[in-house]
PyMOL commands that place a pseudoatom at each C-alpha (Angstrom):
pseudoatom trace, name=CA, resn=UNK, resi=1, chain=A, elem=C, hetatm=0, pos=[24.411, -108.398, -19.153]
pseudoatom trace, name=CA, resn=UNK, resi=2, chain=A, elem=C, hetatm=0, pos=[27.558, -108.657, -17.102]
pseudoatom trace, name=CA, resn=UNK, resi=3, chain=A, elem=C, hetatm=0, pos=[27.705, -108.876, -13.320]
pseudoatom trace, name=CA, resn=UNK, resi=4, chain=A, elem=C, hetatm=0, pos=[28.396, -105.147, -13.225]
pseudoatom trace, name=CA, resn=UNK, resi=5, chain=A, elem=C, hetatm=0, pos=[25.263, -104.305, -15.216]
pseudoatom trace, name=CA, resn=UNK, resi=6, chain=A, elem=C, hetatm=0, pos=[22.020, -103.085, -13.726]
pseudoatom trace, name=CA, resn=UNK, resi=7, chain=A, elem=C, hetatm=0, pos=[18.502, -104.066, -14.772]
pseudoatom trace, name=CA, resn=UNK, resi=8, chain=A, elem=C, hetatm=0, pos=[15.968, -101.504, -15.894]
pseudoatom trace, name=CA, resn=UNK, resi=9, chain=A, elem=C, hetatm=0, pos=[13.595, -100.445, -13.129]
pseudoatom trace, name=CA, resn=UNK, resi=10, chain=A, elem=C, hetatm=0, pos=[15.987, -101.302, -10.274]
pseudoatom trace, name=CA, resn=UNK, resi=11, chain=A, elem=C, hetatm=0, pos=[17.156, -98.665, -7.841]
pseudoatom trace, name=CA, resn=UNK, resi=12, chain=A, elem=C, hetatm=0, pos=[20.808, -97.726, -7.792]
pseudoatom trace, name=CA, resn=UNK, resi=13, chain=A, elem=C, hetatm=0, pos=[22.760, -95.301, -5.643]
pseudoatom trace, name=CA, resn=UNK, resi=14, chain=A, elem=C, hetatm=0, pos=[24.636, -92.726, -7.688]
pseudoatom trace, name=CA, resn=UNK, resi=15, chain=A, elem=C, hetatm=0, pos=[27.891, -91.750, -5.917]
pseudoatom trace, name=CA, resn=UNK, resi=16, chain=A, elem=C, hetatm=0, pos=[29.782, -88.722, -7.229]
pseudoatom trace, name=CA, resn=UNK, resi=17, chain=A, elem=C, hetatm=0, pos=[33.319, -88.622, -5.980]
pseudoatom trace, name=CA, resn=UNK, resi=18, chain=A, elem=C, hetatm=0, pos=[35.775, -85.658, -6.106]
pseudoatom trace, name=CA, resn=UNK, resi=19, chain=A, elem=C, hetatm=0, pos=[39.345, -85.597, -4.928]
pseudoatom trace, name=CA, resn=UNK, resi=20, chain=A, elem=C, hetatm=0, pos=[38.892, -89.023, -3.304]
pseudoatom trace, name=CA, resn=UNK, resi=21, chain=A, elem=C, hetatm=0, pos=[35.850, -88.035, -1.199]
pseudoatom trace, name=CA, resn=UNK, resi=22, chain=A, elem=C, hetatm=0, pos=[32.113, -88.523, -1.757]
pseudoatom trace, name=CA, resn=UNK, resi=23, chain=A, elem=C, hetatm=0, pos=[30.746, -85.221, -3.019]
pseudoatom trace, name=CA, resn=UNK, resi=24, chain=A, elem=C, hetatm=0, pos=[27.170, -86.351, -3.484]
pseudoatom trace, name=CA, resn=UNK, resi=25, chain=A, elem=C, hetatm=0, pos=[25.100, -89.546, -3.137]
pseudoatom trace, name=CA, resn=UNK, resi=26, chain=A, elem=C, hetatm=0, pos=[21.495, -89.956, -4.271]
pseudoatom trace, name=CA, resn=UNK, resi=27, chain=A, elem=C, hetatm=0, pos=[19.048, -92.715, -5.332]
pseudoatom trace, name=CA, resn=UNK, resi=28, chain=A, elem=C, hetatm=0, pos=[18.158, -93.165, -9.008]
pseudoatom trace, name=CA, resn=UNK, resi=29, chain=A, elem=C, hetatm=0, pos=[16.081, -95.563, -11.024]
pseudoatom trace, name=CA, resn=UNK, resi=30, chain=A, elem=C, hetatm=0, pos=[17.824, -97.511, -13.853]
pseudoatom trace, name=CA, resn=UNK, resi=31, chain=A, elem=C, hetatm=0, pos=[16.372, -96.747, -17.285]
pseudoatom trace, name=CA, resn=UNK, resi=32, chain=A, elem=C, hetatm=0, pos=[18.721, -98.930, -19.294]
pseudoatom trace, name=CA, resn=UNK, resi=33, chain=A, elem=C, hetatm=0, pos=[22.134, -100.562, -19.192]
pseudoatom trace, name=CA, resn=UNK, resi=34, chain=A, elem=C, hetatm=0, pos=[23.718, -102.108, -22.165]
pseudoatom trace, name=CA, resn=UNK, resi=35, chain=A, elem=C, hetatm=0, pos=[27.004, -102.941, -20.386]
pseudoatom trace, name=CA, resn=UNK, resi=36, chain=A, elem=C, hetatm=0, pos=[28.699, -99.771, -21.748]
pseudoatom trace, name=CA, resn=UNK, resi=37, chain=A, elem=C, hetatm=0, pos=[26.234, -96.959, -21.107]
pseudoatom trace, name=CA, resn=UNK, resi=38, chain=A, elem=C, hetatm=0, pos=[24.005, -96.861, -17.995]
pseudoatom trace, name=CA, resn=UNK, resi=39, chain=A, elem=C, hetatm=0, pos=[21.115, -94.433, -18.014]
pseudoatom trace, name=CA, resn=UNK, resi=40, chain=A, elem=C, hetatm=0, pos=[19.337, -93.474, -14.798]
pseudoatom trace, name=CA, resn=UNK, resi=41, chain=A, elem=C, hetatm=0, pos=[16.409, -91.197, -13.864]
pseudoatom trace, name=CA, resn=UNK, resi=42, chain=A, elem=C, hetatm=0, pos=[16.673, -89.115, -10.678]
pseudoatom trace, name=CA, resn=UNK, resi=43, chain=A, elem=C, hetatm=0, pos=[15.041, -85.994, -9.159]
pseudoatom trace, name=CA, resn=UNK, resi=44, chain=A, elem=C, hetatm=0, pos=[17.205, -82.947, -8.331]
pseudoatom trace, name=CA, resn=UNK, resi=45, chain=A, elem=C, hetatm=0, pos=[19.290, -84.347, -5.479]
pseudoatom trace, name=CA, resn=UNK, resi=46, chain=A, elem=C, hetatm=0, pos=[20.299, -81.242, -3.690]
pseudoatom trace, name=CA, resn=UNK, resi=47, chain=A, elem=C, hetatm=0, pos=[18.111, -79.294, -1.139]
pseudoatom trace, name=CA, resn=UNK, resi=48, chain=A, elem=C, hetatm=0, pos=[16.849, -75.992, -2.500]
pseudoatom trace, name=CA, resn=UNK, resi=49, chain=A, elem=C, hetatm=0, pos=[17.643, -74.193, -5.704]
pseudoatom trace, name=CA, resn=UNK, resi=50, chain=A, elem=C, hetatm=0, pos=[21.026, -73.748, -7.309]
pseudoatom trace, name=CA, resn=UNK, resi=51, chain=A, elem=C, hetatm=0, pos=[21.255, -70.752, -9.598]
pseudoatom trace, name=CA, resn=UNK, resi=52, chain=A, elem=C, hetatm=0, pos=[24.251, -70.920, -11.974]
pseudoatom trace, name=CA, resn=UNK, resi=53, chain=A, elem=C, hetatm=0, pos=[23.262, -67.736, -13.767]
pseudoatom trace, name=CA, resn=UNK, resi=54, chain=A, elem=C, hetatm=0, pos=[22.681, -69.535, -17.078]
pseudoatom trace, name=CA, resn=UNK, resi=55, chain=A, elem=C, hetatm=0, pos=[20.296, -72.129, -15.562]
pseudoatom trace, name=CA, resn=UNK, resi=56, chain=A, elem=C, hetatm=0, pos=[18.601, -72.818, -12.295]
pseudoatom trace, name=CA, resn=UNK, resi=57, chain=A, elem=C, hetatm=0, pos=[18.264, -76.368, -10.876]
pseudoatom trace, name=CA, resn=UNK, resi=58, chain=A, elem=C, hetatm=0, pos=[15.304, -76.559, -8.600]
pseudoatom trace, name=CA, resn=UNK, resi=59, chain=A, elem=C, hetatm=0, pos=[13.254, -78.967, -6.543]
pseudoatom trace, name=CA, resn=UNK, resi=60, chain=A, elem=C, hetatm=0, pos=[10.989, -80.856, -8.947]
pseudoatom trace, name=CA, resn=UNK, resi=61, chain=A, elem=C, hetatm=0, pos=[13.567, -80.867, -11.725]
pseudoatom trace, name=CA, resn=UNK, resi=62, chain=A, elem=C, hetatm=0, pos=[14.206, -84.354, -13.178]
pseudoatom trace, name=CA, resn=UNK, resi=63, chain=A, elem=C, hetatm=0, pos=[17.559, -85.585, -14.518]
pseudoatom trace, name=CA, resn=UNK, resi=64, chain=A, elem=C, hetatm=0, pos=[18.039, -88.320, -17.026]
pseudoatom trace, name=CA, resn=UNK, resi=65, chain=A, elem=C, hetatm=0, pos=[21.696, -89.182, -16.567]
pseudoatom trace, name=CA, resn=UNK, resi=66, chain=A, elem=C, hetatm=0, pos=[23.926, -91.018, -18.975]
pseudoatom trace, name=CA, resn=UNK, resi=67, chain=A, elem=C, hetatm=0, pos=[27.091, -92.632, -17.709]
pseudoatom trace, name=CA, resn=UNK, resi=68, chain=A, elem=C, hetatm=0, pos=[29.602, -94.579, -19.793]
pseudoatom trace, name=CA, resn=UNK, resi=69, chain=A, elem=C, hetatm=0, pos=[32.042, -97.246, -18.666]
pseudoatom trace, name=CA, resn=UNK, resi=70, chain=A, elem=C, hetatm=0, pos=[34.470, -96.367, -21.488]
pseudoatom trace, name=CA, resn=UNK, resi=71, chain=A, elem=C, hetatm=0, pos=[34.172, -92.565, -21.868]
pseudoatom trace, name=CA, resn=UNK, resi=72, chain=A, elem=C, hetatm=0, pos=[35.393, -89.725, -19.723]
pseudoatom trace, name=CA, resn=UNK, resi=73, chain=A, elem=C, hetatm=0, pos=[32.069, -87.913, -19.197]
pseudoatom trace, name=CA, resn=UNK, resi=74, chain=A, elem=C, hetatm=0, pos=[28.448, -88.144, -18.048]
pseudoatom trace, name=CA, resn=UNK, resi=75, chain=A, elem=C, hetatm=0, pos=[25.599, -86.309, -19.783]
pseudoatom trace, name=CA, resn=UNK, resi=76, chain=A, elem=C, hetatm=0, pos=[22.683, -85.149, -17.671]
pseudoatom trace, name=CA, resn=UNK, resi=77, chain=A, elem=C, hetatm=0, pos=[19.457, -84.084, -19.426]
pseudoatom trace, name=CA, resn=UNK, resi=78, chain=A, elem=C, hetatm=0, pos=[17.587, -81.593, -17.124]
pseudoatom trace, name=CA, resn=UNK, resi=79, chain=A, elem=C, hetatm=0, pos=[13.825, -81.066, -17.322]
pseudoatom trace, name=CA, resn=UNK, resi=80, chain=A, elem=C, hetatm=0, pos=[11.610, -78.904, -15.181]
pseudoatom trace, name=CA, resn=UNK, resi=81, chain=A, elem=C, hetatm=0, pos=[8.455, -79.964, -13.330]
pseudoatom trace, name=CA, resn=UNK, resi=82, chain=A, elem=C, hetatm=0, pos=[6.421, -79.569, -16.550]
pseudoatom trace, name=CA, resn=UNK, resi=83, chain=A, elem=C, hetatm=0, pos=[8.876, -81.785, -18.422]
pseudoatom trace, name=CA, resn=UNK, resi=84, chain=A, elem=C, hetatm=0, pos=[10.181, -78.793, -20.433]
pseudoatom trace, name=CA, resn=UNK, resi=85, chain=A, elem=C, hetatm=0, pos=[13.802, -79.351, -21.407]
pseudoatom trace, name=CA, resn=UNK, resi=86, chain=A, elem=C, hetatm=0, pos=[16.251, -76.901, -19.717]
pseudoatom trace, name=CA, resn=UNK, resi=87, chain=A, elem=C, hetatm=0, pos=[19.375, -78.375, -21.276]
pseudoatom trace, name=CA, resn=UNK, resi=88, chain=A, elem=C, hetatm=0, pos=[22.278, -80.779, -20.666]
pseudoatom trace, name=CA, resn=UNK, resi=89, chain=A, elem=C, hetatm=0, pos=[24.810, -80.538, -17.928]
pseudoatom trace, name=CA, resn=UNK, resi=90, chain=A, elem=C, hetatm=0, pos=[27.927, -82.531, -18.677]
pseudoatom trace, name=CA, resn=UNK, resi=91, chain=A, elem=C, hetatm=0, pos=[30.388, -83.677, -16.014]
pseudoatom trace, name=CA, resn=UNK, resi=92, chain=A, elem=C, hetatm=0, pos=[33.857, -84.622, -17.094]
pseudoatom trace, name=CA, resn=UNK, resi=93, chain=A, elem=C, hetatm=0, pos=[34.518, -87.835, -15.101]
pseudoatom trace, name=CA, resn=UNK, resi=94, chain=A, elem=C, hetatm=0, pos=[36.615, -90.922, -15.212]
pseudoatom trace, name=CA, resn=UNK, resi=95, chain=A, elem=C, hetatm=0, pos=[34.648, -93.814, -16.824]
pseudoatom trace, name=CA, resn=UNK, resi=96, chain=A, elem=C, hetatm=0, pos=[31.846, -94.915, -14.545]
pseudoatom trace, name=CA, resn=UNK, resi=97, chain=A, elem=C, hetatm=0, pos=[32.058, -98.054, -12.357]
pseudoatom trace, name=CA, resn=UNK, resi=98, chain=A, elem=C, hetatm=0, pos=[29.030, -100.081, -11.227]
pseudoatom trace, name=CA, resn=UNK, resi=99, chain=A, elem=C, hetatm=0, pos=[29.448, -102.309, -8.218]
pseudoatom trace, name=CA, resn=UNK, resi=100, chain=A, elem=C, hetatm=0, pos=[27.363, -103.353, -5.243]
pseudoatom trace, name=CA, resn=UNK, resi=101, chain=A, elem=C, hetatm=0, pos=[24.253, -101.421, -6.237]
pseudoatom trace, name=CA, resn=UNK, resi=102, chain=A, elem=C, hetatm=0, pos=[26.242, -98.257, -6.755]
pseudoatom trace, name=CA, resn=UNK, resi=103, chain=A, elem=C, hetatm=0, pos=[27.162, -96.268, -9.838]
pseudoatom trace, name=CA, resn=UNK, resi=104, chain=A, elem=C, hetatm=0, pos=[30.424, -94.446, -9.041]
pseudoatom trace, name=CA, resn=UNK, resi=105, chain=A, elem=C, hetatm=0, pos=[31.677, -91.508, -11.101]
pseudoatom trace, name=CA, resn=UNK, resi=106, chain=A, elem=C, hetatm=0, pos=[34.765, -89.515, -10.258]
pseudoatom trace, name=CA, resn=UNK, resi=107, chain=A, elem=C, hetatm=0, pos=[34.330, -85.840, -11.040]
pseudoatom trace, name=CA, resn=UNK, resi=108, chain=A, elem=C, hetatm=0, pos=[37.407, -84.232, -12.677]
pseudoatom trace, name=CA, resn=UNK, resi=109, chain=A, elem=C, hetatm=0, pos=[36.154, -80.637, -12.210]
pseudoatom trace, name=CA, resn=UNK, resi=110, chain=A, elem=C, hetatm=0, pos=[35.506, -79.721, -15.879]
pseudoatom trace, name=CA, resn=UNK, resi=111, chain=A, elem=C, hetatm=0, pos=[31.873, -79.276, -16.969]
pseudoatom trace, name=CA, resn=UNK, resi=112, chain=A, elem=C, hetatm=0, pos=[29.948, -78.235, -20.040]
pseudoatom trace, name=CA, resn=UNK, resi=113, chain=A, elem=C, hetatm=0, pos=[26.492, -76.733, -20.251]
pseudoatom trace, name=CA, resn=UNK, resi=114, chain=A, elem=C, hetatm=0, pos=[24.409, -76.948, -23.477]
pseudoatom trace, name=CA, resn=UNK, resi=115, chain=A, elem=C, hetatm=0, pos=[21.092, -75.059, -23.472]
pseudoatom trace, name=CA, resn=UNK, resi=116, chain=A, elem=C, hetatm=0, pos=[17.889, -76.661, -24.663]
pseudoatom trace, name=CA, resn=UNK, resi=117, chain=A, elem=C, hetatm=0, pos=[18.043, -74.865, -27.985]
pseudoatom trace, name=CA, resn=UNK, resi=118, chain=A, elem=C, hetatm=0, pos=[21.748, -75.619, -28.417]
pseudoatom trace, name=CA, resn=UNK, resi=119, chain=A, elem=C, hetatm=0, pos=[22.550, -71.899, -28.779]
pseudoatom trace, name=CA, resn=UNK, resi=120, chain=A, elem=C, hetatm=0, pos=[24.495, -71.669, -25.508]
pseudoatom trace, name=CA, resn=UNK, resi=121, chain=A, elem=C, hetatm=0, pos=[27.483, -73.900, -25.023]
pseudoatom trace, name=CA, resn=UNK, resi=122, chain=A, elem=C, hetatm=0, pos=[29.582, -73.047, -21.957]
pseudoatom trace, name=CA, resn=UNK, resi=123, chain=A, elem=C, hetatm=0, pos=[32.868, -74.596, -20.667]
pseudoatom trace, name=CA, resn=UNK, resi=124, chain=A, elem=C, hetatm=0, pos=[32.698, -74.471, -16.910]
pseudoatom trace, name=CA, resn=UNK, resi=125, chain=A, elem=C, hetatm=0, pos=[35.177, -74.798, -13.991]
pseudoatom trace, name=CA, resn=UNK, resi=126, chain=A, elem=C, hetatm=0, pos=[38.365, -74.683, -16.012]
pseudoatom trace, name=CA, resn=UNK, resi=127, chain=A, elem=C, hetatm=0, pos=[39.881, -72.670, -13.074]
pseudoatom trace, name=CA, resn=UNK, resi=128, chain=A, elem=C, hetatm=0, pos=[38.985, -75.483, -10.607]
pseudoatom trace, name=CA, resn=UNK, resi=129, chain=A, elem=C, hetatm=0, pos=[40.535, -78.055, -12.939]
pseudoatom trace, name=CA, resn=UNK, resi=130, chain=A, elem=C, hetatm=0, pos=[43.762, -76.056, -13.156]
pseudoatom trace, name=CA, resn=UNK, resi=131, chain=A, elem=C, hetatm=0, pos=[43.860, -75.660, -9.389]
pseudoatom trace, name=CA, resn=UNK, resi=132, chain=A, elem=C, hetatm=0, pos=[43.122, -79.407, -8.803]
pseudoatom trace, name=CA, resn=UNK, resi=133, chain=A, elem=C, hetatm=0, pos=[46.699, -80.456, -9.594]
pseudoatom trace, name=CA, resn=UNK, resi=134, chain=A, elem=C, hetatm=0, pos=[45.490, -83.287, -11.759]
pseudoatom trace, name=CA, resn=UNK, resi=135, chain=A, elem=C, hetatm=0, pos=[47.781, -82.171, -14.614]
pseudoatom trace, name=CA, resn=UNK, resi=136, chain=A, elem=C, hetatm=0, pos=[50.809, -82.778, -12.380]
pseudoatom trace, name=CA, resn=UNK, resi=137, chain=A, elem=C, hetatm=0, pos=[49.441, -85.822, -10.506]
pseudoatom trace, name=CA, resn=UNK, resi=138, chain=A, elem=C, hetatm=0, pos=[48.043, -87.706, -13.375]
pseudoatom trace, name=CA, resn=UNK, resi=139, chain=A, elem=C, hetatm=0, pos=[48.870, -86.107, -16.761]
pseudoatom trace, name=CA, resn=UNK, resi=140, chain=A, elem=C, hetatm=0, pos=[47.252, -88.908, -18.774]
pseudoatom trace, name=CA, resn=UNK, resi=141, chain=A, elem=C, hetatm=0, pos=[43.956, -88.480, -16.880]
pseudoatom trace, name=CA, resn=UNK, resi=142, chain=A, elem=C, hetatm=0, pos=[44.153, -84.671, -17.295]
pseudoatom trace, name=CA, resn=UNK, resi=143, chain=A, elem=C, hetatm=0, pos=[44.723, -85.019, -21.014]
pseudoatom trace, name=CA, resn=UNK, resi=144, chain=A, elem=C, hetatm=0, pos=[41.760, -87.386, -21.297]
pseudoatom trace, name=CA, resn=UNK, resi=145, chain=A, elem=C, hetatm=0, pos=[39.590, -84.970, -19.349]
pseudoatom trace, name=CA, resn=UNK, resi=146, chain=A, elem=C, hetatm=0, pos=[40.418, -82.030, -21.612]
pseudoatom trace, name=CA, resn=UNK, resi=147, chain=A, elem=C, hetatm=0, pos=[39.928, -84.161, -24.682]
pseudoatom trace, name=CA, resn=UNK, resi=148, chain=A, elem=C, hetatm=0, pos=[36.491, -85.297, -23.408]
pseudoatom trace, name=CA, resn=UNK, resi=149, chain=A, elem=C, hetatm=0, pos=[35.446, -81.692, -22.797]
pseudoatom trace, name=CA, resn=UNK, resi=150, chain=A, elem=C, hetatm=0, pos=[36.716, -80.624, -26.337]
pseudoatom trace, name=CA, resn=UNK, resi=151, chain=A, elem=C, hetatm=0, pos=[34.733, -83.581, -27.852]
pseudoatom trace, name=CA, resn=UNK, resi=152, chain=A, elem=C, hetatm=0, pos=[31.456, -82.604, -26.079]
pseudoatom trace, name=CA, resn=UNK, resi=153, chain=A, elem=C, hetatm=0, pos=[31.925, -78.978, -26.999]
pseudoatom trace, name=CA, resn=UNK, resi=154, chain=A, elem=C, hetatm=0, pos=[32.524, -79.793, -30.632]
pseudoatom trace, name=CA, resn=UNK, resi=155, chain=A, elem=C, hetatm=0, pos=[29.522, -82.059, -30.873]
pseudoatom trace, name=CA, resn=UNK, resi=156, chain=A, elem=C, hetatm=0, pos=[27.355, -79.343, -29.263]
pseudoatom trace, name=CA, resn=UNK, resi=157, chain=A, elem=C, hetatm=0, pos=[28.595, -76.665, -31.627]
pseudoatom trace, name=CA, resn=UNK, resi=158, chain=A, elem=C, hetatm=0, pos=[28.122, -78.925, -34.624]
pseudoatom trace, name=CA, resn=UNK, resi=159, chain=A, elem=C, hetatm=0, pos=[24.517, -79.631, -33.605]
pseudoatom trace, name=CA, resn=UNK, resi=160, chain=A, elem=C, hetatm=0, pos=[25.355, -83.364, -33.069]
pseudoatom trace, name=CA, resn=UNK, resi=161, chain=A, elem=C, hetatm=0, pos=[25.231, -83.406, -29.343]
pseudoatom trace, name=CA, resn=UNK, resi=162, chain=A, elem=C, hetatm=0, pos=[21.933, -85.322, -28.869]
pseudoatom trace, name=CA, resn=UNK, resi=163, chain=A, elem=C, hetatm=0, pos=[23.236, -88.172, -30.972]
pseudoatom trace, name=CA, resn=UNK, resi=164, chain=A, elem=C, hetatm=0, pos=[25.278, -89.162, -27.891]
pseudoatom trace, name=CA, resn=UNK, resi=165, chain=A, elem=C, hetatm=0, pos=[22.153, -89.989, -25.908]
pseudoatom trace, name=CA, resn=UNK, resi=166, chain=A, elem=C, hetatm=0, pos=[19.625, -91.094, -28.601]
for i in range(1, 166): cmd.bond("trace and resi %d" % i, "trace and resi %d" % (i + 1))
show_as sticks, trace
zoom trace
């Protein structure tokens, strides 16, 4: 493992950054880290319930989060208090960075939801992405973000989504 790898069982602070500012910070436990993909386990990190209409994230939900150092997304498997799978919430991000006990992922506004049965695949926050100005500021990053969203959506629609995290 490299100096930027994390050992299984250790605690790490997940730092989600958006527009240059910390959006959310929470503790997680490292499940595995092969130097490219880092998987962590964390409880729902926001106080209260968040109802998106297509899924509710609630206290007691558990997230198994997969971050890549070479891909432009993070995949978060969401389970309820009884361990029943709710689905996967995917954040389009710059490749993750691990340093000083922190896993840092920069949110690029685009998201994808895949229901537990794979029947519902929703592209989310495309309006926020358009308003972010990333296309003008950093056209290459914007193109990579859209390509990552397209890739995840295609995998989900082809029924090959879980191969990413197996």
